[in-house]
C-alpha positions in Angstrom: 0.2 -0.2 0.0 1.2 3.2 -0.7 1.4 5.7 1.6 0.8 9.9 0.6 3.4 12.4 2.0 2.6 15.9 1.4 5.9 17.7 1.6 6.0 21.7 2.8 8.7 24.0 0.9 9.5 27.1 3.2 10.9 28.8 -0.6 11.1 28.3 -4.1 13.5 30.5 -5.4 13.1 31.8 -8.8 16.8 32.6 -9.9 18.4 30.3 -7.7 18.0 27.3 -5.5 18.9 26.7 -2.0 20.7 23.9 0.2 17.2 23.3 2.0 15.4 23.4 -1.1 18.1 20.9 -2.9 17.4 19.0 0.7 13.6 18.3 0.3 13.6 17.6 -3.4 16.5 14.8 -2.5 14.1 13.4 0.0 11.2 13.3 -2.0 13.2 11.6 -4.8 14.5 9.0 -2.5 10.7 8.4 -0.7 9.5 8.3 -4.2 11.6 5.7 -5.7 12.8 4.0 -2.7 10.2 3.5 -0.1 6.8 3.4 -1.8 5.7 6.9 -1.1 3.6 9.4 -3.0 4.8 12.2 -2.7 3.4 15.9 -3.2 5.2 19.1 -2.7 4.1 22.3 -1.7 5.5 25.5 -2.6 4.9 29.5 -2.0 5.6 29.9 -5.8 6.4 28.9 -9.0 10.1 28.3 -9.2 13.6 26.2 -9.3 12.3 24.0 -7.5 8.6 23.5 -8.6 10.4 23.1 -12.2 12.9 20.2 -10.5 10.5 18.1 -8.5 8.0 18.4 -12.0 10.8 17.0 -14.2 11.7 14.4 -11.4 7.8 13.8 -11.7 6.4 15.1 -8.5 3.4 16.6 -8.5 3.4 20.0 -6.8 1.0 22.7 -5.2 1.2 26.7 -5.4 0.0 27.5 -2.2 1.5 30.6 -0.3 2.2 30.5 3.5 3.4 33.1 5.9 6.4 32.0 7.5 7.2 32.3 11.6 10.6 33.8 11.5 10.4 34.2 15.2 11.5 31.0 15.6 15.1 32.0 14.3 15.1 35.0 17.7 13.1 33.1 20.2 11.2 35.5 22.7 9.0 35.5 25.6 5.8 35.8 23.3 6.7 33.5 21.2 3.7 31.1 21.8 1.5 34.1 21.7 2.5 35.0 18.3 1.9 31.5 16.9 -1.5 31.5 17.5 -1.6 34.5 15.8 -1.3 32.6 12.6 -4.7 31.4 12.8 -6.5 34.4 12.0 -4.5 35.0 8.8 -6.1 34.3 5.2 -2.9 31.2 4.5 -4.4 29.2 7.6 -7.7 28.4 6.0 -6.0 27.5 2.8 -3.4 24.9 4.2 -6.3 23.6 6.3 -8.5 23.2 3.4 -5.6 21.9 1.0 -4.8 19.6 3.5 -8.7 18.6 3.6 -8.4 17.9 0.0 -5.4 16.2 -0.5 -5.8 14.2 2.8 -2.4 12.5 3.1 -1.3 10.1 5.6 2.2 12.1 7.1 3.0 15.8 6.3 6.7 16.6 6.2 7.6 20.6 7.1 11.0 22.1 6.0 12.9 24.3 8.6 11.7 25.6 11.5 9.9 28.7 10.1 7.7 27.0 8.3 5.2 26.4 11.1 1.6 26.9 9.5 1.7 23.3 8.5 2.8 21.2 11.3 -0.4 23.5 13.1 -2.6 22.8 10.4 -1.8 18.7 10.4 -1.6 18.5 14.0 -5.4 20.1 14.0 -6.6 17.8 11.4 -4.7 14.7 13.2 -2.5 14.0 10.6 1.3 12.9 11.3 3.8 15.6 11.2 7.6 15.3 10.4 9.2 18.6 11.1 12.6 18.6 9.3 15.3 21.2 10.6 18.0 22.7 8.9 19.2 25.2 10.8 21.2 26.1 14.0 18.4 27.6 16.4 20.8 30.2 18.6 20.7 29.9 22.4 18.9 32.7 24.6 16.9 32.8 27.7 14.3 32.2 25.2 15.3 29.0 23.5 13.1 26.7 25.6 9.9 27.7 23.8 10.7 27.5 19.9 11.7 23.9 21.7 8.5 23.7 23.0 6.3 24.5 20.0 8.7 21.4 17.9 7.7 19.2 20.7 4.2 20.0 20.3 3.3 19.8 16.8 5.8 17.2 15.8 5.7 13.3 15.9 9.1 13.0 14.7 11.6 15.7 14.1 14.9 15.2 11.4 17.9 17.5 11.9 20.2 17.6 9.3 23.3 17.8 11.9 23.5 17.6 15.7 23.8 21.4 15.9 20.6 21.4 14.2 18.6 19.1 17.2 21.2 20.7 19.8 18.0 23.2 20.7 16.0 20.1 21.2 18.2 18.1 23.2 19.3 20.7 25.3 15.3 21.3 26.6 14.2 18.1 27.1 12.4 19.6 30.3 10.2 21.5 27.3 8.3 18.4 26.0 5.1 18.7 27.1 4.2 15.1 27.5 6.0 11.8 28.6 6.0 10.3 24.9 8.2 13.3 23.3 8.8 13.2 19.5 11.6 10.8 17.0 14.5 12.8 17.1 16.5 11.7 14.7 19.8 13.0 12.7 20.0 11.9 8.7 22.6 14.4 7.1 22.2 15.4 3.5 23.4 13.0 0.5 23.4 13.5 -3.3 23.3 11.1 -6.4 26.4 10.5 -8.0 25.4 9.7 -11.4 23.6 13.2 -11.6 26.6 15.0 -10.7 28.4 13.5 -14.3 32.0 12.8 -13.2 32.4 11.8 -16.5 32.5 15.7 -17.5 34.5 17.5 -14.9 37.7 17.9 -16.6 35.7 18.8 -19.4 33.9 21.5 -16.9 37.1 22.9 -15.3 38.5 23.5 -18.9 35.3 25.1 -20.3 35.0 27.2 -17.1 38.6 28.1 -16.7 38.6 29.3 -20.2 35.3 31.2 -19.6 37.1 33.6 -16.8 40.9 33.5 -18.5 42.6 31.7 -15.8 45.4 29.6 -16.6 45.1 25.5 -16.4 48.0 25.5 -13.6 47.2 28.5 -11.6 45.3 27.7 -8.2 41.9 28.9 -7.9 40.3 29.9 -4.0 36.5 29.8 -4.4 33.8 31.3 -2.2 30.3 29.6 -3.0 27.1 30.3 -1.8 23.5 30.4 -3.0 22.4 33.4 -1.3 25.5 36.0 -0.2 24.4 37.6 3.1 26.8 39.2 5.8 26.5 36.2 7.9 28.2 34.0 5.2 31.4 35.7 5.6 31.9 37.4 2.3 33.7 40.2 3.9 36.0 37.7 6.0 37.2 35.7 2.7 37.7 39.3 0.5 40.1 40.4 3.9 41.6 36.9 3.5 42.3 36.5 -0.4 43.6 40.3 -0.9 46.5 39.5 2.2 47.0 36.2 0.1 47.1 37.5 -3.5 49.8 40.0 -2.0 51.9 36.6 -1.5 50.8 34.2 -4.2 51.3 36.4 -7.7 49.5 33.7 -9.8 46.5 32.8 -7.6 42.7 33.7 -8.3 39.7 34.1 -6.3 36.2 33.7 -7.5 33.0 34.5 -5.6 29.8 32.6 -6.9 26.5 33.3 -5.3 23.5 35.5 -5.7 23.8 38.8 -3.6 20.4 38.9 -1.1 21.9 42.3 0.5 22.9 44.3 -2.7 24.2 47.3 0.1 26.5 44.4 1.7 27.5 42.9 -1.7 28.7 46.5 -3.0 30.7 47.1 -0.3 32.7 43.9 -0.3 33.1 44.4 -4.0 34.3 47.8 -3.4 37.1 46.6 -1.0 38.5 44.3 -3.6 37.8 47.8 -6.7 39.7 50.0 -4.8 42.8 48.0 -4.9 45.6 47.0 -6.8 44.4 43.3 -6.5 40.9 43.2 -8.6 42.0 41.5 -11.4 42.6 38.7 -9.5 39.5 38.6 -8.3 36.1 36.7 -10.4 32.3 37.7 -9.2 30.0 35.5 -10.7 26.6 35.0 -10.3 24.7 31.8 -9.4 25.4 28.4 -11.1 22.9 26.3 -11.0 24.2 23.6 -12.1 27.1 22.2 -9.7 28.9 19.9 -11.8 30.2 22.9 -14.2 31.4 25.0 -11.4 33.3 23.3 -8.6 35.8 21.0 -11.6 37.4 24.3 -11.9 38.1 25.3 -8.2 41.2 24.1 -6.5 40.1 25.4 -2.9 37.1 25.8 -1.3 36.4 28.3 1.6 33.3 28.5 3.4 34.3 31.3 6.3 30.4 31.0 8.0 30.0 33.7 11.0 26.9 32.3 11.8 26.3 29.0 13.2 25.1 26.8 9.9 22.8 23.6 10.5 24.8 21.8 8.0 27.2 23.4 5.3 26.2 22.0 1.9 28.7 24.0 -0.2 31.4 22.5 1.9 29.9 19.2 2.1 30.2 19.7 -2.4 33.9 21.0 -2.2 34.3 17.6 -0.2 32.6 15.7 -3.0 34.4 16.9 -6.2 37.7 16.2 -3.8 38.6 20.0 -3.3 40.1 20.9 0.0 38.0 22.6 2.1 38.9 25.2 4.8 35.7 26.4 7.2 35.3 28.3 9.9 34.4 26.6 13.6 30.3 26.9 12.8 27.8 24.4 13.8 27.6 22.2 11.0 30.7 22.8 9.1 32.6 22.0 12.3 30.4 18.3 12.6 31.5 17.7 8.4 35.2 18.5 9.1 35.2 16.3 12.3 33.4 13.7 10.5 35.4 13.7 7.7 39.1 14.1 9.6 39.5 17.5 8.2 40.2 18.9 11.6 43.1 20.7 10.5 41.5 23.0 8.0 39.0 24.7 11.0 40.1 28.5 11.9 37.7 29.8 14.4 34.8 31.9 14.1 35.9 35.5 12.7 39.7 34.9 12.8 40.2 35.4 9.1 44.1 35.3 10.0 43.9 32.1 10.7 42.1 31.0 8.1 44.8 32.6 6.1 47.3 30.6 7.2 45.7 27.5 6.2 44.9 28.4 2.5 48.2 29.8 2.5 49.6 26.0 3.3 47.7 24.4 0.8 48.2 27.1 -2.1 51.7 26.3 -1.8 51.7 23.1 -1.9 50.2 21.4 -4.5 50.8 17.7 -3.4 49.0 18.6 0.1 45.9 19.8 -2.4 46.1 16.8 -4.0 46.1 14.5 -1.3 43.7 16.4 0.8 41.2 16.1 -2.2 41.9 12.5 -3.0 40.6 11.6 0.7 37.4 14.1 0.7 36.1 12.4 -2.3 36.7 8.8 -0.5 35.8 9.4 2.8 33.0 11.5 2.0 31.5 9.0 0.2 31.4 6.8 3.2 30.4 8.9 5.7 27.7 10.6 3.7 27.1 8.2 0.6 24.2 7.1 -1.2 24.1 3.7 0.4 24.4 5.4 3.9 21.4 8.0 3.8 19.2 4.9 2.9 20.3 2.9 5.5 19.6 5.8 7.9 16.4 6.7 6.2 15.2 3.5 6.6 15.8 3.1 10.2 14.1 6.4 10.9 10.7 4.7 9.3 11.4 1.7 11.3 12.0 3.8 14.5 9.5 6.6 13.6 6.8 3.1 13.0 7.3 1.9 16.6 6.6 5.2 18.0 3.9 5.9 16.1 2.3 2.3 16.6 -0.3 2.8 19.1 -2.0 5.5 16.9 -1.2 4.3 13.2 -1.0 0.1 13.1 0.9 -1.1 10.5 -0.3 -3.2 7.7 0.0 -6.7 8.0 -2.0 -10.1 6.6 -5.2 -9.2 8.9 -8.0 -7.7 7.2 -8.6 -5.2 9.9 -5.3 -3.2 8.6 -5.8 0.3 7.6 -2.6 2.1 7.1 0.6 0.6 5.4 4.4 2.3 6.6 7.0 2.3 4.0 8.8 -1.0 3.9 12.6 -1.2 4.3 14.8 -2.1 1.6 15.7 -5.8 1.3 19.6 -4.9 1.3 19.8 -2.7 4.4 21.7 -4.0 7.3 19.1 -1.9 9.6 17.3 -4.7 12.1 14.1 -4.8 10.7 11.0 -4.1 12.7 8.3 -7.0 13.5 5.2 -6.5 11.1 2.9 -8.5 13.4 -0.3 -6.9 14.2 0.1 -4.6 17.2 -3.5 -3.4 18.3 -6.8 -5.0 17.2 -9.3 -3.7 14.9 -11.6 -2.6 18.4 -8.7 -1.6 20.5 -7.3 1.2 17.1 -7.8 4.7 18.0 -9.9 6.5 15.6 -8.4 7.7 12.3 -7.5 11.2 11.2 -10.9 13.7 11.2 -10.6 14.2 7.5 -10.7 10.4 7.0 -13.3 10.0 9.6 -16.1 11.3 8.1 -15.4 9.7 5.1 -15.1 6.6 6.6 -18.5 7.2 8.1 -20.5 7.7 5.1 -18.5 4.7 3.0 -20.3 2.5 6.3 -23.8 2.4 5.3 -25.1 0.3 2.6 -27.7 1.1 0.3 -30.7 -1.0 1.9 -29.7 1.3 5.0 -29.6 4.5 3.4 -33.2 3.5 2.0 -34.7 2.7 4.9 -33.1 5.7 7.2 -34.6 8.1 4.3 -38.5 6.1 4.4 -37.8 7.0 8.3 -37.1 10.5 7.8 -39.9 11.2 5.4 -42.5 9.3 7.9 -41.4 11.9 10.5 -41.5 15.0 8.7 -45.2 14.3 7.8 -45.5 13.2 11.1 -44.8 16.5 12.5 -46.3 18.6 9.5 -50.0 17.1 10.6 -49.3 17.7 14.3 -48.5 21.2 13.4 -52.0 21.6 11.6 -54.0 20.1 14.6 -54.7 22.6 17.0 -53.4 21.8 20.9 -55.9 21.1 23.6 -54.5 24.4 25.7 -56.0 26.3 22.4 -59.6 24.5 22.2 -60.2 25.0 26.0 -59.8 28.5 25.5 -61.8 28.9 22.5 -64.7 27.1 24.4 -64.5 29.2 27.3 -64.4 32.1 25.3 -67.4 31.1 23.5 -69.5 30.5 26.5 -68.7 34.1 27.7 -69.5 35.8 24.8 -73.0 33.9 24.6 -73.5 35.2 28.8 -73.2 38.6 27.2 -75.5 37.9 24.5 -78.3 36.7 27.0 -77.8 39.4 29.7 -78.2 42.6 26.6 -81.0 40.7 25.5 -83.2 41.1 28.7 -82.2 44.3 29.2 
């Protein structure tokens, strides 16, 4: 039996695609092809994500939805602010959409996409909340944790840093049965990256930029360039290194989200005598045309990253990657044996020392690249991802067994949870009947109504209809028949009138 899951994306950009958008698209492809799911994507507008989903055979609906940005800056009135979303028109639209689609599960992407989770819970639909950011720690972080605990049946974090606000606030859980917490890092499909064309892409891209084949190219890559991504720190580092290494070139790739900040960084380069060594390029959707041309990837994020997809992409293409110690970036480097390429947050001079050692040693760059290419496939490769995804569904099945019975050979089974691939090395959870039909809890509201209408046979419907007709006729006849109290009053009035007439005639 195929299970239907509706996935809500908080963004659908028209000029670029973010890491969170790539993540939900990859997850839907895996659920659809390997876990027997019918996936439906909900986007706020048409864009690259909806087009990519359509190309993959995944249907999508456009439904604008207000984002709850206060989750990224928790405050004392966070719960009250969340309750106010019910008065907006998007709330009724999302609830109506879920009632029409009638999914078995709802997955909402990123912590700021709270409306789908609240709406799904109001309809008694199991909610999977995927957290891709690191919520900052402050005095009110517990309020953000309480919201996720309240409205999610399972929480997927793309890193331990993304789940830290939940694991650090267990007292925020309102019930004795907390939701499933599971770490599921991103992955990729090697075939989609066209590894056979990497050398050709390297030659072509360098020819377009006018960079010599043997020159070392240091790159900064971000889907959206903001001050939190640390572009200014990259420019400071690059200008210092450009004076020492005359043949080294630097490239900045991404779409500026804050134009003033981006222009300020460009002016730092334009005012110097090193501007010919810098290249500013717009966003590139096909990363396999981009990363092969780069020799060193630098990701100096100033804000704790939920994961750091650009750093992972650099490792996938076999490049040495230097990062700041920011959230998920540190996790990636620790899990792949790249601790030596981590600098403290904000210390761009330390970052420059790390990158300079790579520029001056081609052997070190090649050795680091080969190491990263092999290790990243062991730690974050597709086979490992699928085994983790299977383990998550097994765990979620065990957690929800009192609410959602699994399908068995019994005719009483109503729901079918996704099957686990046979080649998975994760222990399989028994699929025996966990609850009988009599003790099974009620279905979700949006399905319960439909099942009630389907429970009556045609004969029973005809009989109930005839009973309703007879009752209606009886009530109508009773309305036309005078009530006894009215009849008594009429007789009294007649006797009184006769008496008055007799008295008048005697006079």
